[in-house]
Structure formats: C-alpha cells, structure tokens
A tleap script that builds the chain and sets N, CA, C and O, in Angstrom:
source leaprc.protein.ff14SB
mol = sequence {
  NLEU SER MET PRO SER LEU TYR LEU ILE TYR
  LEU PHE LEU LYS ILE ASP PHE ARG ASP ASP
  LYS ASP ARG VAL ILE SER LEU ILE GLY LEU
  ASP LEU ALA ARG GLU ILE LYS SER MET ASP
  LYS ASP ALA ASP ILE ILE PHE LEU PRO ALA
  TYR GLU LYS TYR ALA ILE PRO SER TYR LYS
  LEU ARG ALA TYR TYR TYR ILE LEU LYS GLU
  GLU CYS GLU SER GLU ILE PRO VAL VAL LEU
  LYS ARG ILE TRP GLN GLU ARG LEU ASP ALA
  GLN LYS ASP TYR TYR VAL ILE CYS HIE SER
  PHE TYR GLY LYS ARG VAL ARG PRO ASN ASP
  ILE VAL TYR LEU VAL ARG GLU LYS LYS TYR
  VAL VAL PHE CYS CYS THR LYS GLY LYS GLU
  TYR ARG LYS GLY LYS CGLY
}
set mol.1.N position { -64.745 48.951 -259.247 }
set mol.1.CA position { -63.316 49.079 -259.440 }
set mol.1.C position { -62.813 47.979 -260.359 }
set mol.1.O position { -63.383 46.889 -260.406 }
set mol.2.N position { -61.759 48.264 -261.079 }
set mol.2.CA position { -61.143 47.240 -261.912 }
set mol.2.C position { -59.664 47.158 -261.568 }
set mol.2.O position { -59.082 48.091 -261.014 }
set mol.3.N position { -59.075 46.029 -261.908 }
set mol.3.CA position { -57.654 45.833 -261.631 }
set mol.3.C position { -56.821 46.673 -262.582 }
set mol.3.O position { -57.299 47.040 -263.656 }
set mol.4.N position { -55.587 46.985 -262.211 }
set mol.4.CA position { -54.686 47.687 -263.120 }
set mol.4.C position { -54.533 46.886 -264.410 }
set mol.4.O position { -54.725 45.670 -264.410 }
set mol.5.N position { -54.191 47.551 -265.497 }
set mol.5.CA position { -54.110 46.887 -266.786 }
set mol.5.C position { -53.012 45.841 -266.844 }
set mol.5.O position { -53.083 44.934 -267.673 }
set mol.6.N position { -52.006 45.935 -265.997 }
set mol.6.CA position { -50.935 44.953 -265.966 }
set mol.6.C position { -50.651 44.585 -264.526 }
set mol.6.O position { -50.345 45.441 -263.696 }
set mol.7.N position { -50.758 43.291 -264.240 }
set mol.7.CA position { -50.467 42.836 -262.889 }
set mol.7.C position { -49.978 41.412 -262.966 }
set mol.7.O position { -50.606 40.579 -263.620 }
set mol.8.N position { -48.871 41.111 -262.314 }
set mol.8.CA position { -48.282 39.784 -262.380 }
set mol.8.C position { -48.309 39.095 -261.026 }
set mol.8.O position { -48.064 39.708 -259.987 }
set mol.9.N position { -48.611 37.808 -261.067 }
set mol.9.CA position { -48.511 36.944 -259.905 }
set mol.9.C position { -47.592 35.812 -260.345 }
set mol.9.O position { -47.811 35.217 -261.400 }
set mol.10.N position { -46.582 35.511 -259.566 }
set mol.10.CA position { -45.598 34.501 -259.941 }
set mol.10.C position { -45.871 33.202 -259.197 }
set mol.10.O position { -46.008 33.196 -257.974 }
set mol.11.N position { -45.950 32.101 -259.939 }
set mol.11.CA position { -46.148 30.776 -259.368 }
set mol.11.C position { -44.914 29.942 -259.651 }
set mol.11.O position { -44.443 29.900 -260.788 }
set mol.12.N position { -44.386 29.281 -258.641 }
set mol.12.CA position { -43.224 28.415 -258.821 }
set mol.12.C position { -43.630 26.988 -258.521 }
set mol.12.O position { -44.014 26.661 -257.398 }
set mol.13.N position { -43.541 26.135 -259.539 }
set mol.13.CA position { -43.983 24.759 -259.409 }
set mol.13.C position { -42.921 23.830 -258.850 }
set mol.13.O position { -43.251 22.771 -258.315 }
set mol.14.N position { -41.664 24.199 -258.961 }
set mol.14.CA position { -40.592 23.341 -258.461 }
set mol.14.C position { -39.586 24.205 -257.721 }
set mol.14.O position { -39.139 25.231 -258.233 }
set mol.15.N position { -39.238 23.791 -256.532 }
set mol.15.CA position { -38.262 24.540 -255.741 }
set mol.15.C position { -37.187 23.564 -255.284 }
set mol.15.O position { -37.496 22.524 -254.703 }
set mol.16.N position { -35.967 23.887 -255.536 }
set mol.16.CA position { -34.846 23.093 -255.052 }
set mol.16.C position { -33.918 24.017 -254.277 }
set mol.16.O position { -33.847 25.213 -254.561 }
set mol.17.N position { -33.206 23.464 -253.295 }
set mol.17.CA position { -32.342 24.265 -252.440 }
set mol.17.C position { -31.001 23.593 -252.245 }
set mol.17.O position { -30.752 22.521 -252.796 }
set mol.18.N position { -30.135 24.217 -251.462 }
set mol.18.CA position { -28.873 23.592 -251.040 }
set mol.18.C position { -29.195 22.702 -249.833 }
set mol.18.O position { -30.008 23.061 -248.981 }
set mol.19.N position { -28.552 21.554 -249.780 }
set mol.19.CA position { -28.797 20.685 -248.635 }
set mol.19.C position { -27.928 21.107 -247.451 }
set mol.19.O position { -27.213 22.107 -247.524 }
set mol.20.N position { -27.993 20.342 -246.365 }
set mol.20.CA position { -27.262 20.691 -245.135 }
set mol.20.C position { -25.752 20.719 -245.326 }
set mol.20.O position { -25.050 21.405 -244.584 }
set mol.21.N position { -25.248 19.992 -246.297 }
set mol.21.CA position { -23.808 19.953 -246.559 }
set mol.21.C position { -23.411 20.924 -247.651 }
set mol.21.O position { -22.324 20.826 -248.219 }
set mol.22.N position { -24.294 21.858 -247.939 }
set mol.22.CA position { -24.068 22.921 -248.919 }
set mol.22.C position { -23.853 22.383 -250.342 }
set mol.22.O position { -23.184 23.017 -251.158 }
set mol.23.N position { -24.421 21.225 -250.624 }
set mol.23.CA position { -24.385 20.707 -251.987 }
set mol.23.C position { -25.471 21.395 -252.785 }
set mol.23.O position { -26.594 21.547 -252.303 }
set mol.24.N position { -25.156 21.809 -253.985 }
set mol.24.CA position { -26.121 22.514 -254.824 }
set mol.24.C position { -27.134 21.531 -255.374 }
set mol.24.O position { -26.787 20.520 -255.984 }
set mol.25.N position { -28.386 21.853 -255.144 }
set mol.25.CA position { -29.483 21.070 -255.704 }
set mol.25.C position { -30.349 22.061 -256.471 }
set mol.25.O position { -31.286 22.618 -255.899 }
set mol.26.N position { -30.069 22.290 -257.714 }
set mol.26.CA position { -30.762 23.208 -258.617 }
set mol.26.C position { -31.624 24.253 -257.909 }
set mol.26.O position { -32.721 23.939 -257.445 }
set mol.27.N position { -31.146 25.467 -257.824 }
set mol.27.CA position { -31.839 26.549 -257.124 }
set mol.27.C position { -32.629 27.465 -258.049 }
set mol.27.O position { -32.892 28.616 -257.701 }
set mol.28.N position { -33.004 26.974 -259.209 }
set mol.28.CA position { -33.637 27.823 -260.216 }
set mol.28.C position { -34.875 28.546 -259.685 }
set mol.28.O position { -34.986 29.760 -259.856 }
set mol.29.N position { -35.804 27.841 -259.049 }
set mol.29.CA position { -37.028 28.471 -258.563 }
set mol.29.C position { -36.771 29.536 -257.523 }
set mol.29.O position { -37.319 30.635 -257.607 }
set mol.30.N position { -35.945 29.222 -256.547 }
set mol.30.CA position { -35.639 30.163 -255.479 }
set mol.30.C position { -34.828 31.343 -256.006 }
set mol.30.O position { -35.092 32.488 -255.636 }
set mol.31.N position { -33.855 31.079 -256.857 }
set mol.31.CA position { -33.054 32.163 -257.431 }
set mol.31.C position { -33.911 33.107 -258.268 }
set mol.31.O position { -33.750 34.325 -258.203 }
set mol.32.N position { -34.815 32.541 -259.048 }
set mol.32.CA position { -35.693 33.374 -259.870 }
set mol.32.C position { -36.597 34.234 -258.986 }
set mol.32.O position { -36.806 35.413 -259.271 }
set mol.33.N position { -37.127 33.655 -257.930 }
set mol.33.CA position { -37.961 34.417 -257.000 }
set mol.33.C position { -37.163 35.547 -256.355 }
set mol.33.O position { -37.668 36.660 -256.204 }
set mol.34.N position { -35.923 35.264 -255.976 }
set mol.34.CA position { -35.051 36.290 -255.376 }
set mol.34.C position { -34.821 37.435 -256.369 }
set mol.34.O position { -34.862 38.608 -255.998 }
set mol.35.N position { -34.581 37.080 -257.625 }
set mol.35.CA position { -34.357 38.089 -258.668 }
set mol.35.C position { -35.615 38.937 -258.888 }
set mol.35.O position { -35.525 40.157 -259.023 }
set mol.36.N position { -36.767 38.304 -258.923 }
set mol.36.CA position { -38.025 39.034 -259.086 }
set mol.36.C position { -38.225 39.986 -257.921 }
set mol.36.O position { -38.591 41.144 -258.127 }
set mol.37.N position { -37.991 39.518 -256.694 }
set mol.37.CA position { -38.156 40.375 -255.518 }
set mol.37.C position { -37.176 41.551 -255.525 }
set mol.37.O position { -37.494 42.625 -255.014 }
set mol.38.N position { -35.991 41.354 -256.098 }
set mol.38.CA position { -35.033 42.459 -256.166 }
set mol.38.C position { -35.515 43.542 -257.128 }
set mol.38.O position { -35.173 44.713 -256.963 }
set mol.39.N position { -36.304 43.162 -258.125 }
set mol.39.CA position { -36.836 44.131 -259.091 }
set mol.39.C position { -38.191 44.687 -258.668 }
set mol.39.O position { -38.525 45.828 -258.989 }
set mol.40.N position { -38.968 43.886 -257.952 }
set mol.40.CA position { -40.308 44.300 -257.533 }
set mol.40.C position { -40.574 43.741 -256.138 }
set mol.40.O position { -41.044 42.614 -255.987 }
set mol.41.N position { -40.270 44.536 -255.135 }
set mol.41.CA position { -40.405 44.065 -253.749 }
set mol.41.C position { -41.844 43.741 -253.372 }
set mol.41.O position { -42.081 43.029 -252.396 }
set mol.42.N position { -42.805 44.253 -254.132 }
set mol.42.CA position { -44.212 43.993 -253.852 }
set mol.42.C position { -44.775 42.820 -254.654 }
set mol.42.O position { -45.979 42.569 -254.618 }
set mol.43.N position { -43.913 42.101 -255.375 }
set mol.43.CA position { -44.378 40.991 -256.208 }
set mol.43.C position { -45.051 39.929 -255.349 }
set mol.43.O position { -44.582 39.610 -254.257 }
set mol.44.N position { -46.140 39.394 -255.847 }
set mol.44.CA position { -46.828 38.300 -255.174 }
set mol.44.C position { -46.280 36.990 -255.731 }
set mol.44.O position { -46.496 36.659 -256.897 }
set mol.45.N position { -45.576 36.259 -254.891 }
set mol.45.CA position { -44.979 34.994 -255.302 }
set mol.45.C position { -45.646 33.872 -254.513 }
set mol.45.O position { -45.741 33.925 -253.287 }
set mol.46.N position { -46.101 32.866 -255.236 }
set mol.46.CA position { -46.721 31.695 -254.624 }
set mol.46.C position { -45.855 30.489 -254.959 }
set mol.46.O position { -45.621 30.189 -256.130 }
set mol.47.N position { -45.384 29.805 -253.932 }
set mol.47.CA position { -44.593 28.599 -254.144 }
set mol.47.C position { -45.502 27.378 -254.074 }
set mol.47.O position { -46.392 27.298 -253.227 }
set mol.48.N position { -45.265 26.431 -254.973 }
set mol.48.CA position { -46.067 25.213 -255.043 }
set mol.48.C position { -45.166 23.978 -254.989 }
set mol.48.O position { -45.083 23.242 -255.973 }
set mol.49.N position { -44.498 23.738 -253.875 }
set mol.49.CA position { -43.577 22.603 -253.781 }
set mol.49.C position { -44.310 21.309 -253.413 }
set mol.49.O position { -45.497 21.320 -253.087 }
set mol.50.N position { -43.587 20.218 -253.474 }
set mol.50.CA position { -44.145 18.919 -253.113 }
set mol.50.C position { -44.004 18.626 -251.618 }
set mol.50.O position { -44.738 17.795 -251.083 }
set mol.51.N position { -43.064 19.303 -250.934 }
set mol.51.CA position { -42.776 18.962 -249.536 }
set mol.51.C position { -42.803 20.195 -248.629 }
set mol.51.O position { -42.400 21.288 -249.028 }
set mol.52.N position { -43.288 19.994 -247.400 }
set mol.52.CA position { -43.374 21.073 -246.422 }
set mol.52.C position { -42.009 21.616 -246.009 }
set mol.52.O position { -41.904 22.780 -245.622 }
set mol.53.N position { -40.976 20.803 -246.083 }
set mol.53.CA position { -39.664 21.227 -245.584 }
set mol.53.C position { -39.107 22.444 -246.326 }
set mol.53.O position { -38.151 23.062 -245.860 }
set mol.54.N position { -39.689 22.790 -247.465 }
set mol.54.CA position { -39.198 23.927 -248.243 }
set mol.54.C position { -39.927 25.236 -247.903 }
set mol.54.O position { -39.679 26.263 -248.534 }
set mol.55.N position { -40.808 25.202 -246.925 }
set mol.55.CA position { -41.589 26.392 -246.589 }
set mol.55.C position { -40.733 27.533 -246.065 }
set mol.55.O position { -40.900 28.671 -246.506 }
set mol.56.N position { -39.825 27.264 -245.142 }
set mol.56.CA position { -39.038 28.332 -244.510 }
set mol.56.C position { -38.212 29.115 -245.526 }
set mol.56.O position { -38.254 30.345 -245.499 }
set mol.57.N position { -37.454 28.462 -246.432 }
set mol.57.CA position { -36.704 29.264 -247.419 }
set mol.57.C position { -37.603 30.132 -248.300 }
set mol.57.O position { -37.212 31.237 -248.674 }
set mol.58.N position { -38.787 29.652 -248.630 }
set mol.58.CA position { -39.669 30.461 -249.475 }
set mol.58.C position { -40.221 31.657 -248.707 }
set mol.58.O position { -40.370 32.739 -249.275 }
set mol.59.N position { -40.524 31.479 -247.432 }
set mol.59.CA position { -41.028 32.610 -246.645 }
set mol.59.C position { -39.933 33.630 -246.350 }
set mol.59.O position { -40.233 34.807 -246.147 }
set mol.60.N position { -38.680 33.207 -246.323 }
set mol.60.CA position { -37.589 34.162 -246.138 }
set mol.60.C position { -37.546 35.156 -247.290 }
set mol.60.O position { -37.058 36.275 -247.132 }
set mol.61.N position { -38.054 34.752 -248.441 }
set mol.61.CA position { -38.142 35.665 -249.585 }
set mol.61.C position { -39.433 36.487 -249.558 }
set mol.61.O position { -39.728 37.249 -250.479 }
set mol.62.N position { -40.174 36.311 -248.498 }
set mol.62.CA position { -41.464 36.992 -248.346 }
set mol.62.C position { -42.432 36.590 -249.448 }
set mol.62.O position { -43.084 37.427 -250.073 }
set mol.63.N position { -42.503 35.294 -249.663 }
set mol.63.CA position { -43.482 34.766 -250.613 }
set mol.63.C position { -44.870 35.110 -250.094 }
set mol.63.O position { -45.097 35.173 -248.886 }
set mol.64.N position { -45.785 35.329 -251.012 }
set mol.64.CA position { -47.150 35.657 -250.597 }
set mol.64.C position { -47.799 34.441 -249.946 }
set mol.64.O position { -48.488 34.555 -248.933 }
set mol.65.N position { -47.568 33.288 -250.540 }
set mol.65.CA position { -48.218 32.088 -250.028 }
set mol.65.C position { -47.429 30.857 -250.413 }
set mol.65.O position { -46.589 30.895 -251.312 }
set mol.66.N position { -47.706 29.779 -249.733 }
set mol.66.CA position { -47.010 28.515 -249.913 }
set mol.66.C position { -48.074 27.432 -249.953 }
set mol.66.O position { -48.772 27.218 -248.962 }
set mol.67.N position { -48.211 26.751 -251.071 }
set mol.67.CA position { -49.247 25.728 -251.237 }
set mol.67.C position { -48.576 24.425 -251.660 }
set mol.67.O position { -47.842 24.388 -252.647 }
set mol.68.N position { -48.829 23.377 -250.919 }
set mol.68.CA position { -48.299 22.076 -251.316 }
set mol.68.C position { -48.998 21.618 -252.601 }
set mol.68.O position { -50.182 21.886 -252.804 }
set mol.69.N position { -48.254 20.930 -253.456 }
set mol.69.CA position { -48.804 20.489 -254.740 }
set mol.69.C position { -50.105 19.712 -254.569 }
set mol.69.O position { -51.021 19.847 -255.380 }
set mol.70.N position { -50.187 18.913 -253.532 }
set mol.70.CA position { -51.388 18.099 -253.327 }
set mol.70.C position { -52.621 18.951 -253.015 }
set mol.70.O position { -53.749 18.476 -253.144 }
set mol.71.N position { -52.416 20.194 -252.608 }
set mol.71.CA position { -53.525 21.090 -252.262 }
set mol.71.C position { -53.800 22.139 -253.341 }
set mol.71.O position { -54.680 22.983 -253.170 }
set mol.72.N position { -53.058 22.096 -254.448 }
set mol.72.CA position { -53.150 23.132 -255.480 }
set mol.72.C position { -54.566 23.355 -255.988 }
set mol.72.O position { -55.035 24.491 -256.066 }
set mol.73.N position { -55.233 22.284 -256.327 }
set mol.73.CA position { -56.554 22.409 -256.953 }
set mol.73.C position { -57.538 23.176 -256.083 }
set mol.73.O position { -58.316 23.984 -256.590 }
set mol.74.N position { -57.511 22.931 -254.791 }
set mol.74.CA position { -58.456 23.619 -253.911 }
set mol.74.C position { -57.942 24.973 -253.429 }
set mol.74.O position { -58.734 25.894 -253.227 }
set mol.75.N position { -56.626 25.108 -253.240 }
set mol.75.CA position { -56.070 26.321 -252.635 }
set mol.75.C position { -55.762 27.455 -253.613 }
set mol.75.O position { -55.927 28.622 -253.259 }
set mol.76.N position { -55.326 27.147 -254.814 }
set mol.76.CA position { -54.948 28.217 -255.753 }
set mol.76.C position { -56.102 29.188 -256.014 }
set mol.76.O position { -55.881 30.398 -255.956 }
set mol.77.N position { -57.328 28.716 -256.299 }
set mol.77.CA position { -58.411 29.697 -256.507 }
set mol.77.C position { -58.650 30.596 -255.293 }
set mol.77.O position { -58.932 31.785 -255.444 }
set mol.78.N position { -58.538 30.032 -254.100 }
set mol.78.CA position { -58.749 30.813 -252.870 }
set mol.78.C position { -57.670 31.888 -252.725 }
set mol.78.O position { -57.972 33.044 -252.431 }
set mol.79.N position { -56.413 31.497 -252.932 }
set mol.79.CA position { -55.298 32.432 -252.780 }
set mol.79.C position { -55.335 33.509 -253.860 }
set mol.79.O position { -55.116 34.684 -253.564 }
set mol.80.N position { -55.606 33.130 -255.099 }
set mol.80.CA position { -55.683 34.127 -256.177 }
set mol.80.C position { -56.818 35.125 -255.927 }
set mol.80.O position { -56.671 36.320 -256.186 }
set mol.81.N position { -57.930 34.633 -255.429 }
set mol.81.CA position { -59.050 35.530 -255.099 }
set mol.81.C position { -58.641 36.500 -253.990 }
set mol.81.O position { -58.989 37.680 -254.032 }
set mol.82.N position { -57.897 35.995 -252.994 }
set mol.82.CA position { -57.428 36.849 -251.892 }
set mol.82.C position { -56.479 37.931 -252.414 }
set mol.82.O position { -56.593 39.097 -252.036 }
set mol.83.N position { -55.544 37.541 -253.284 }
set mol.83.CA position { -54.622 38.521 -253.873 }
set mol.83.C position { -55.406 39.560 -254.657 }
set mol.83.O position { -55.170 40.760 -254.510 }
set mol.84.N position { -56.333 39.111 -255.484 }
set mol.84.CA position { -57.153 40.008 -256.302 }
set mol.84.C position { -57.867 41.025 -255.413 }
set mol.84.O position { -57.854 42.221 -255.704 }
set mol.85.N position { -58.488 40.554 -254.332 }
set mol.85.CA position { -59.220 41.449 -253.445 }
set mol.85.C position { -58.285 42.426 -252.740 }
set mol.85.O position { -58.612 43.606 -252.610 }
set mol.86.N position { -57.137 41.956 -252.287 }
set mol.86.CA position { -56.183 42.859 -251.639 }
set mol.86.C position { -55.712 43.939 -252.602 }
set mol.86.O position { -55.558 45.097 -252.211 }
set mol.87.N position { -55.484 43.571 -253.848 }
set mol.87.CA position { -55.049 44.558 -254.848 }
set mol.87.C position { -56.162 45.545 -255.166 }
set mol.87.O position { -55.893 46.730 -255.364 }
set mol.88.N position { -57.396 45.084 -255.217 }
set mol.88.CA position { -58.513 46.009 -255.418 }
set mol.88.C position { -58.600 46.998 -254.262 }
set mol.88.O position { -58.789 48.197 -254.466 }
set mol.89.N position { -58.458 46.475 -253.044 }
set mol.89.CA position { -58.535 47.326 -251.861 }
set mol.89.C position { -57.393 48.338 -251.816 }
set mol.89.O position { -57.574 49.459 -251.341 }
set mol.90.N position { -56.218 47.945 -252.309 }
set mol.90.CA position { -55.043 48.811 -252.248 }
set mol.90.C position { -54.835 49.621 -253.524 }
set mol.90.O position { -53.906 50.425 -253.604 }
set mol.91.N position { -55.686 49.414 -254.512 }
set mol.91.CA position { -55.461 50.046 -255.819 }
set mol.91.C position { -55.321 51.558 -255.721 }
set mol.91.O position { -54.534 52.154 -256.458 }
set mol.92.N position { -56.046 52.166 -254.854 }
set mol.92.CA position { -55.969 53.622 -254.748 }
set mol.92.C position { -54.624 54.088 -254.191 }
set mol.92.O position { -54.290 55.271 -254.249 }
set mol.93.N position { -53.861 53.142 -253.651 }
set mol.93.CA position { -52.563 53.478 -253.079 }
set mol.93.C position { -51.421 53.389 -254.078 }
set mol.93.O position { -50.267 53.590 -253.699 }
set mol.94.N position { -51.705 53.095 -255.346 }
set mol.94.CA position { -50.665 52.931 -256.361 }
set mol.94.C position { -51.061 53.602 -257.668 }
set mol.94.O position { -52.241 53.708 -258.002 }
set mol.95.N position { -50.059 54.047 -258.388 }
set mol.95.CA position { -50.221 54.364 -259.793 }
set mol.95.C position { -49.558 53.211 -260.531 }
set mol.95.O position { -48.470 52.781 -260.148 }
set mol.96.N position { -50.186 52.709 -261.571 }
set mol.96.CA position { -49.565 51.663 -262.373 }
set mol.96.C position { -49.015 52.330 -263.617 }
set mol.96.O position { -49.758 52.911 -264.408 }
set mol.97.N position { -47.704 52.240 -263.782 }
set mol.97.CA position { -47.023 52.858 -264.910 }
set mol.97.C position { -46.652 51.739 -265.876 }
set mol.97.O position { -45.774 50.926 -265.587 }
set mol.98.N position { -47.322 51.702 -267.020 }
set mol.98.CA position { -47.060 50.673 -268.030 }
set mol.98.C position { -46.221 51.270 -269.144 }
set mol.98.O position { -46.489 52.373 -269.620 }
set mol.99.N position { -45.193 50.520 -269.556 }
set mol.99.CA position { -44.327 50.958 -270.646 }
set mol.99.C position { -43.807 49.727 -271.365 }
set mol.99.O position { -43.193 48.858 -270.745 }
set mol.100.N position { -44.044 49.646 -272.648 }
set mol.100.CA position { -43.617 48.511 -273.461 }
set mol.100.C position { -44.113 47.213 -272.845 }
set mol.100.O position { -45.315 46.949 -272.826 }
set mol.101.N position { -43.177 46.393 -272.335 }
set mol.101.CA position { -43.543 45.072 -271.848 }
set mol.101.C position { -43.494 44.943 -270.327 }
set mol.101.O position { -43.480 43.826 -269.810 }
set mol.102.N position { -43.470 46.036 -269.618 }
set mol.102.CA position { -43.440 45.921 -268.166 }
set mol.102.C position { -44.379 46.942 -267.546 }
set mol.102.O position { -44.765 47.927 -268.176 }
set mol.103.N position { -44.727 46.687 -266.324 }
set mol.103.CA position { -45.539 47.611 -265.559 }
set mol.103.C position { -44.912 47.782 -264.188 }
set mol.103.O position { -44.260 46.870 -263.680 }
set mol.104.N position { -45.103 48.919 -263.604 }
set mol.104.CA position { -44.532 49.191 -262.278 }
set mol.104.C position { -45.579 49.887 -261.438 }
set mol.104.O position { -46.219 50.838 -261.887 }
set mol.105.N position { -45.752 49.412 -260.221 }
set mol.105.CA position { -46.651 50.074 -259.280 }
set mol.105.C position { -45.825 51.070 -258.481 }
set mol.105.O position { -44.782 50.721 -257.928 }
set mol.106.N position { -46.295 52.310 -258.423 }
set mol.106.CA position { -45.570 53.357 -257.703 }
set mol.106.C position { -46.537 53.992 -256.713 }
set mol.106.O position { -47.650 54.382 -257.065 }
set mol.107.N position { -46.091 54.083 -255.488 }
set mol.107.CA position { -46.912 54.734 -254.461 }
set mol.107.C position { -46.861 56.243 -254.656 }
set mol.107.O position { -45.803 56.788 -254.969 }
set mol.108.N position { -47.980 56.920 -254.477 }
set mol.108.CA position { -48.000 58.377 -254.641 }
set mol.108.C position { -46.951 59.093 -253.786 }
set mol.108.O position { -46.387 60.097 -254.222 }
set mol.109.N position { -46.685 58.598 -252.589 }
set mol.109.CA position { -45.698 59.239 -251.714 }
set mol.109.C position { -44.278 59.120 -252.251 }
set mol.109.O position { -43.400 59.884 -251.849 }
set mol.110.N position { -44.036 58.153 -253.173 }
set mol.110.CA position { -42.704 57.970 -253.750 }
set mol.110.C position { -42.467 58.869 -254.956 }
set mol.110.O position { -41.335 58.969 -255.429 }
set mol.111.N position { -43.514 59.529 -255.467 }
set mol.111.CA position { -43.372 60.404 -256.632 }
set mol.111.C position { -42.964 61.795 -256.162 }
set mol.111.O position { -43.659 62.432 -255.371 }
set mol.112.N position { -41.812 62.252 -256.672 }
set mol.112.CA position { -41.311 63.570 -256.292 }
set mol.112.C position { -41.858 64.616 -257.253 }
set mol.112.O position { -42.355 65.658 -256.826 }
set mol.113.N position { -41.765 64.336 -258.565 }
set mol.113.CA position { -42.326 65.237 -259.566 }
set mol.113.C position { -42.474 64.498 -260.893 }
set mol.113.O position { -41.940 63.404 -261.070 }
set mol.114.N position { -43.212 65.116 -261.826 }
set mol.114.CA position { -43.432 64.564 -263.165 }
set mol.114.C position { -42.825 65.500 -264.200 }
set mol.114.O position { -42.822 66.719 -264.031 }
set mol.115.N position { -42.315 64.913 -265.268 }
set mol.115.CA position { -41.725 65.695 -266.355 }
set mol.115.C position { -42.248 65.132 -267.669 }
set mol.115.O position { -42.390 63.919 -267.822 }
set mol.116.N position { -42.531 66.021 -268.613 }
set mol.116.CA position { -42.931 65.574 -269.943 }
set mol.116.C position { -41.706 65.569 -270.850 }
set mol.116.O position { -41.016 66.581 -270.977 }
set mol.117.N position { -41.439 64.419 -271.485 }
set mol.117.CA position { -40.355 64.279 -272.448 }
set mol.117.C position { -40.940 63.728 -273.733 }
set mol.117.O position { -41.180 62.526 -273.849 }
set mol.118.N position { -41.170 64.610 -274.701 }
set mol.118.CA position { -41.770 64.219 -275.978 }
set mol.118.C position { -43.060 63.450 -275.726 }
set mol.118.O position { -44.013 64.008 -275.181 }
set mol.119.N position { -43.106 62.174 -276.116 }
set mol.119.CA position { -44.348 61.421 -275.977 }
set mol.119.C position { -44.469 60.672 -274.641 }
set mol.119.O position { -45.367 59.847 -274.468 }
set mol.120.N position { -43.575 60.958 -273.715 }
set mol.120.CA position { -43.575 60.265 -272.433 }
set mol.120.C position { -43.822 61.209 -271.270 }
set mol.120.O position { -43.530 62.404 -271.336 }
set mol.121.N position { -44.368 60.641 -270.203 }
set mol.121.CA position { -44.411 61.309 -268.914 }
set mol.121.C position { -43.400 60.561 -268.055 }
set mol.121.O position { -43.462 59.336 -267.949 }
set mol.122.N position { -42.485 61.279 -267.451 }
set mol.122.CA position { -41.458 60.665 -266.615 }
set mol.122.C position { -41.838 60.903 -265.161 }
set mol.122.O position { -41.985 62.041 -264.715 }
set mol.123.N position { -41.993 59.791 -264.429 }
set mol.123.CA position { -42.272 59.844 -263.010 }
set mol.123.C position { -40.924 59.824 -262.299 }
set mol.123.O position { -40.255 58.791 -262.277 }
set mol.124.N position { -40.523 60.931 -261.727 }
set mol.124.CA position { -39.255 61.030 -260.990 }
set mol.124.C position { -39.577 60.753 -259.527 }
set mol.124.O position { -40.341 61.475 -258.886 }
set mol.125.N position { -38.973 59.692 -259.026 }
set mol.125.CA position { -39.340 59.198 -257.699 }
set mol.125.C position { -38.177 59.285 -256.720 }
set mol.125.O position { -37.055 59.652 -257.070 }
set mol.126.N position { -38.493 58.933 -255.486 }
set mol.126.CA position { -37.470 58.914 -254.445 }
set mol.126.C position { -36.365 57.935 -254.823 }
set mol.126.O position { -36.562 57.063 -255.669 }
set mol.127.N position { -35.239 58.077 -254.212 }
set mol.127.CA position { -34.053 57.244 -254.446 }
set mol.127.C position { -33.565 57.335 -255.890 }
set mol.127.O position { -32.891 56.426 -256.375 }
set mol.128.N position { -33.902 58.429 -256.578 }
set mol.128.CA position { -33.405 58.656 -257.929 }
set mol.128.C position { -34.027 57.780 -259.013 }
set mol.128.O position { -33.542 57.778 -260.145 }
set mol.129.N position { -35.066 57.049 -258.704 }
set mol.129.CA position { -35.684 56.160 -259.690 }
set mol.129.C position { -36.588 56.960 -260.619 }
set mol.129.O position { -37.257 57.906 -260.201 }
set mol.130.N position { -36.593 56.556 -261.899 }
set mol.130.CA position { -37.457 57.189 -262.898 }
set mol.130.C position { -38.198 56.116 -263.670 }
set mol.130.O position { -37.636 55.068 -263.987 }
set mol.131.N position { -39.475 56.382 -263.977 }
set mol.131.CA position { -40.292 55.472 -264.768 }
set mol.131.C position { -40.974 56.282 -265.850 }
set mol.131.O position { -41.493 57.367 -265.591 }
set mol.132.N position { -40.972 55.752 -267.068 }
set mol.132.CA position { -41.570 56.445 -268.203 }
set mol.132.C position { -42.867 55.775 -268.601 }
set mol.132.O position { -42.980 54.550 -268.650 }
set mol.133.N position { -43.836 56.621 -268.882 }
set mol.133.CA position { -45.120 56.115 -269.369 }
set mol.133.C position { -45.386 56.790 -270.710 }
set mol.133.O position { -45.390 58.016 -270.819 }
set mol.134.N position { -45.607 55.956 -271.731 }
set mol.134.CA position { -45.902 56.475 -273.056 }
set mol.134.C position { -47.369 56.812 -273.185 }
set mol.134.O position { -48.193 56.372 -272.385 }
set mol.135.N position { -47.691 57.604 -274.210 }
set mol.135.CA position { -49.083 57.955 -274.463 }
set mol.135.C position { -49.842 56.724 -274.907 }
set mol.135.O position { -49.304 55.833 -275.565 }
set mol.136.N position { -51.116 56.701 -274.524 }
set mol.136.CA position { -51.973 55.631 -275.001 }
set mol.136.C position { -52.271 54.596 -274.037 }
set mol.136.O position { -52.991 53.648 -274.351 }
savepdb mol mol.pdb
quit
C-alpha cells in the first residue's frame, strides 16, 4: 500500500493562550489549529510547546499528539510513524480528492453521487458539500 498523493500533518512549534485574567497572549498557534480543524476535522495536529500547562487547550482542539520541545528529537519520529501507519490502515476508508493546491479525504459513505462536468468529476456529498477532481 502507498499513502495518498497528498496528505498534511500540522506541527505547531509555539503555542500561546489567554491567561487567567483573560489577557491576550498571542493566540496564533491555537487559532490556526482551530481554523484548520474547522476546514478538515480529520487533520492531524501535533503541538510542540515548551511547557506542559498548555496540554489541555491543545487537546480540546482534538490535537493528534502533544510533545514537549525537550522530547521532540525522540518523539516526533515515533508519532509520525504512528500517524503514517494509521493512515495506511484507514486508507481504504477514504477517497483522496486532489484539486489544484488542496486535497480532501472523503469517506465513501459521505458520497451521494458523482457528476461529470467537462474535465472534472464532481463528488456530491452529504450536507450539500461538493468536491471537484480534475483529470490527471
């Protein structure tokens, strides 16, 4: 088996949050992860913070894994291998639809019907979602 032609794993090297007094402390990493999850609920996100106290907010976003910076060298290869194996095992459960600069994994049960539009195949899915795949 081989991996789909397009697959993304997101790594966040710096995470900042709001403190107990609701003061803003740069939320770029967490906000970006939230945005990615809103577009791809199955995205594998790995947080790499310096401190354990940031674990709970990252898991609330359903991060795949949480690795302290001091453990990166030993843990990242292990976690990436685990993700790779899980995706290989689950590959038969998804169609990967690649178009231009993005790819989308779609479960067969979510596909309602297919339509041909000129050089594209349109995957019409549940909840009114459509994904186009070009030839080639």
